[in-house]
N, C-alpha and C positions, 0 to 999 in steps of 0.2 A: 835266470833269476827264478826262485821258487814261487810257485803259486801259493796264495793264502791257504792256510790249512785249518779246517774245522773238524773237530772230533765229536762223535755222538757217544755219550757215556750214560750208563744207567743200569739199575739192577735187572735181572732177567724178567721177561714178559711185560715190559712196559711199552713194547712196540717199536724198539729201536730199528729193527731191520725193515719194518713196514715204512717207517718214516724215511729211512735211507733210500729205499726203493722209489718212494713217491718223489723225493727231492731230485734224485738223479734222472728221473724220467723227463725232466725239463730239458735234458740235453738233447740237442738236435739230431746227432748221428750216433746211435748206439749200435755197435756191431756185436751180435751175440750169436756165436756159432761154435758150439763146443767141439774141440778136437784134441785138447791137451790131455793131461793126465789127472790132475786133481785141482780142487778149487783153491784160489789164491786169497790172500787177505782182502777184506772187502773195502775197496776204496774206489772212488770215481770222481769225475768232475761235474759240478753243478753249474749250469749256465742259466742266468736269469736276466733278461733284458740286456744282453751284451756283457754282463758282469760274470766273471768266472771265479770259482774257488774250488779247492779240493775237499771232498767230504770223506771221512773215514768212519766206518762202523766198528766200534770196539766190541761188538757182540761176543759174549763168551769170556772176554778177558776179565771183566769185573764180576763174574758170576758168584764169587765168594769173597765179597769185599773185606770181611773181617780177616779171613786168612791172608788175603793178598796184602792188606795193609800191615797186619801184625808181623808178617815175615818179610818186611822191607820189600815192597812192590817189585815185581819182576823188572829188571833193568830196562828192558826194551819198552815196556808199557809206560814206565815212569818217564823215560826220555820222550816218548810219543806225546804224553800229556804236556811235558815241559816245552816241547817244540810247537805245540798247537798255538795258533793265533787266537782261537776261540773254542770253548768247549760248550756243546749243547748238553746240558744235564737234564735228561728226560725222566720225569716221574709220572706216576699213574694219576690222571686227573679225575678218575672215578672213585678210586679207593683211598686217596690221600697218602700220607708218608708213613714209612715203616722204619725200623731200626737200621735196615740195610741202606735206606736213603740217607739217614743221618750219618752213618759211617762214611759213605761215599762223599757226602757234602764236606765232612771233616777233612777227608783226604784231598779234595779239590781245593779247599781253603789253604791247606798247608803247601800245596803245589804252587800257590800264588798265580793261578792261571785265570784268564778272563772267562767268566761263565755267563751263559744265557740260560735261564731256567725255563724248561718247556714242559707243560702239562699235557701229555697225550691222552687219548681216549676221552676227551672232554666234549663229546658230541652233545651231551645235555648241558648246555651253557648255563641255564638257570640254576641247576643243581650245583654246578661247579662254583658259580659266583656265591651261592648261598652257603654251601657246606665245606668246600675244599680250599678255595682261594686264600682265605686268611691264614690257614694252617701252613700254607707253602711259604709265606713270608718268613716263617721261623727258620728256614734253611739259610737265610742270610744272603740270598742272591737277588734281592729286589723283586720287581713285578714279574710274576710268571706269565708266559705266553700260552694261552689255552689253544690246543689244536686237536684235530682228529685226523691222523694220517690215513686211517682206513676209509674215512668218508670225505677226504679232501677238504676239510674245514680249516680255514685260517692259515693255510700253508703259505699264501702270498704274504700275509702279515709277518710270519716267521722269517721268510726270505728277506723281506724288506729290513727287518731288524738285524739280521745277520750281516747284510751288506752295509747298513749304516754303522754297525759296530766295527766292522773290519776297516771301512774307509775312514772312520773316526781315528783309527790308529795309524793313518797315513799309508795304508796298504793299497797297492795298485791292483785293481781287479779287471781292468780292461785288457783286451788281447794285446800282447806285446809284439812289437814289430822287429826287435833286434834279431840279428843272426838269421834273417830270412834265407840267405843264400848259403848258410853253413849247414853241413850235414851233422846232426846231433847224434853222438855215439856214446853208448854206455858199455863199459867192460864189466861183466858180472861173472860170478861163479862162487863156489864154496871157498871157505878160508884156505889160504896156503896153496892155491893152484897156480899162483904166479900172476895175478891180475895187475898188481902194481908194477912188477918187472916188465910186463908186456907194455903197459902204458908208458913207462919210462923209455923202453926200447923204441917205441913209436916217436916219442919226443926227441930222442937222440939221433933219429934218422937225419941224414944230410938234408939241408934246405928246410928244416922244420923251424918255424918261428913261433915262439910261445908267448901269448899275451895273457896275463892273469885278468879275469873278468870278476870284479867284486860282486858277490851275491848277497845273501842275507846271512843272519847269524847261523842259520841251519846249514847252509852250503857255502862256506867261505869262498871257495874258488872253483869256477869252471875254467877249463883251459881251452882257449881258442888257438888252433894250430893251423898254420898255412903250409901245406906240403904240395910241391909241384903245382903251384898256382891254384890249389883247391883249398877251401876253408872247411875245417872240421871243428865242431864244438864238443869237447869231451865233457859229458855232464857228470856232476857229483864226484869229481876226481879227488876232492878233499877226503871223501870216505875211502878212496882207494889207496891213497899214499900214506895217510897218517894212521898207521896200524895202532900206534900207541893210544889213540883216542877210543879204541874199541875195547871195552872191559872184557876180560876173559869170561867165557860162559854166557855172554849175552847174544852170541851169534850161533846159538845151537841149532836154530832152524833156518832152512833156506829162505823163509819168508821174512827175513829181517826187514823192518820198515824201510831201511836205506836202499836195499836191493830193489824193492818195488818202486820206490820213489825214482831211482835212476832209470829203471826200465820205462816207466811212464813218460819221462821227459825226453826219451831218446827217439830217433827215427830208426836207427839200426843198433842192435844189441850184439855185442861180441860175447858169446858164452865160452868161457875158458874152462877146459877140462884138464885134469892131471893125467898125462899119458902113462904114468907109472901106476895109477890106480884104476884105470878103466873108466867106466861110466856108472855112477852110483844112482840110487833112487833119488837122492837130493838133486843131482844134475838133471834127471828127468823132470822133476818138479819145476825147476827153474825154466827149462826149455818149454814146458807146457804153459807156464806163466807168460813167457815172451810171445808164444804163438797166439794165445788167447787175447793178448793186448793188441794184436795186429801189428807187431813191430817187425822190421827186417831183421834177419838173424844170420850170424856167421858163427860156425862152430870151430873152435881151435883146440887141438890137442897140444898142450904146452909141455915142457920138460922132455921133449923128444930126444934130446941128447943123452938122457938117462935110460933110454929103452935099449935093451940088449938086442943085437941082430936087427936093428931097426930098418935097414935097407930092404930086408926081405919081408917086413911085417906090415907094410902100408895097406895091402889088401885085407889083411886080418883086422886091422883097426877100422878100415872103411866098412867092412861087413858088420863089425860091432856097432858102429855108428848107425848104420841103416836098420839094424835089429832093435837096438835099445832106444834110439831116438827116431823111430819110424815116422812119428807124427810131424817131425821137422826135417824129413830126409831131403827136402828141397833146398836145404841150406848148403852154401859152399863149405867145404871142410879143409882146414889148413893145419899143417904140422909145423910147430914152432919150438925154438928154444930161446926164450926171452933173454936168458943170461948170456947166450952166445950170439944173439942177434940174428938167429936163423928165421927165415920165413916172414919177416916183418913187412916186407914189400907186398907179399901175397895177401897178408891180412888187409892192408889198405886197399888193394885191388878188389878183394872180396867185399869189403864195406861198400865200395863204389858200385859193384854189380848189384848188391842187395838193395841199395838205395834206388838205383835205376829201375829195378823191378817194382819196387814199392810205389813208384810214381808213374809207372807205365799205364797208358790207356790203349786198349786194342780196339780196332774197328769192329762194329757190329757185324759187318758183312763177313769178315774172316771167321768170327765166332759161329755164326749161323750156318755158314757153308760147311764148317767142320762138323757141326752138330748134325746136319742133315746126312752127311756122308757116313758118320759113325753110327747114327741111329738105324741106318739101312741094314746094318748087320749086327745089331745089338738087341737082345731080348730084354725089354723092360718088364717090370711086374705087370701082371694082367690088369688091364683097365687104366694104366697110367700113360698119359701122353705128354711129351715135352714139346711145346710148340716152337718157341724161340727164346733168345736171351740177349741181354746186352750188359755192358759194364756201366755201373751207376756211380762208382767212386774210386778214388785212389788213396794211397796212404792209410790203410791197406787197400788193395784192389777188391772191390765188391761187385758181384755179378747178380743180376736179377733174372730169373727164368720164369716164364709163363707156362703153367701146367694145367691139366684139367681137374686134378684132385690132389690138393696139397698133402692130405693124410697118407697118400700112397708113396710119398717121397721119404725114403728111409736112409740110414747111413750108407748102405752100398751104392745108392744112386748118387749121393753127394760125392763119394769117393770117385765114382765113374766120371762125374762132371768135372771134378778138379783135374783128374788125369787127362781128360779130353782137352781141357784148356791148356795144360802144361805141354802135352805132347803135340797137339795139332795147331795151337794158336800162338802161344808164347810161353817160354819155360818159367817165367817169373822166379828165376833162381834167387833164393834168399828171402822170398816174400811169401807170407801166408796168403791164401785166397779165401775170401768169405762169400757164402752163397745165400741169397734170399729167394723166396718163391712166392708167386702170386697166382691165384686161380683165374682162369680165363676160359671162355667158351670158344 
């Protein structure tokens, strides 16, 4: 079932991104360790006193509201607003409203979406009450909530209002307990690589029992599948099977809202590539997105039946994978033909391996013994000492290392530590590894 969705909307320079960053910092475990290719759409989970909702920063999307609205809003953005449970309409609490705000307000009213009006940069509350507040009522969204994201003013009041509004609509914001023992899997990839065919081939596998799980209006069906006594929950499969619902031209970017949504909800993501087309820049972007989100990953070359002289070309394709997707080269690689039913069993085995890696915790003794051995014949940068480390989390695995000077730890040292863990402690096949560092004497 989908998490409640809140969108931040506003003209440029009203502080949308600052507000977004301040709100998501309330999340308890943020893993931030860049290794992918390029930045993904900005969304994350906000946690506030046990209540959770998804927050999306539409930064940049509404930068030219007149243009956007007059040329019938880009499909994806329009759908995003329609799918939102609540929109935070952010205006400037110092300067008051402009024509851009009025255009945007008009657009939001026509979208018939639930709106909470937020006046940011209102650190001077007296001035705000005296000069700005009454003007904001003219937007037609009721009482504005004055905040200052930069100075952490009134953010709790804002969160309280968001939660009250969402729960007032009957939305469940507490942690859900269903499907605790099911592995959540998303199948993603560019259009026409065979995602739906692969999904259907998995369902048609012998002993597969399919139960439709009703979701919300956004995600009508997740599929729970029982295969060989194991439970899998395929997330957002409605988006995979019903191609007719996707308007042509709206999936021109890898970062369609739907892809990000299904990646976020999954434990393991199966990235499907078209073997007849190789690996594109778009494929790299999706792989980077999965890696940065800390998800297990399985890479599949589909349409293998259409590749000429395929028996002799497995090494060639494996090399291509290692070169173009080098930042996820820890993933299992499977060759399939969904239409002919080839390789489906291997995909399921690879999903199991990736999930096992994602949830593995290694003993500190094994890690530190490997660290001491390898450091004995490794030249670290001058003045850097790595004392010891241990694993602090799973899903994804996170390791904390104690060093004498954090600023001396650069990318080569991170690559070195990840390799050390994979080669000498545990391979973590199909799982990214995140590193944190702490100074110690």
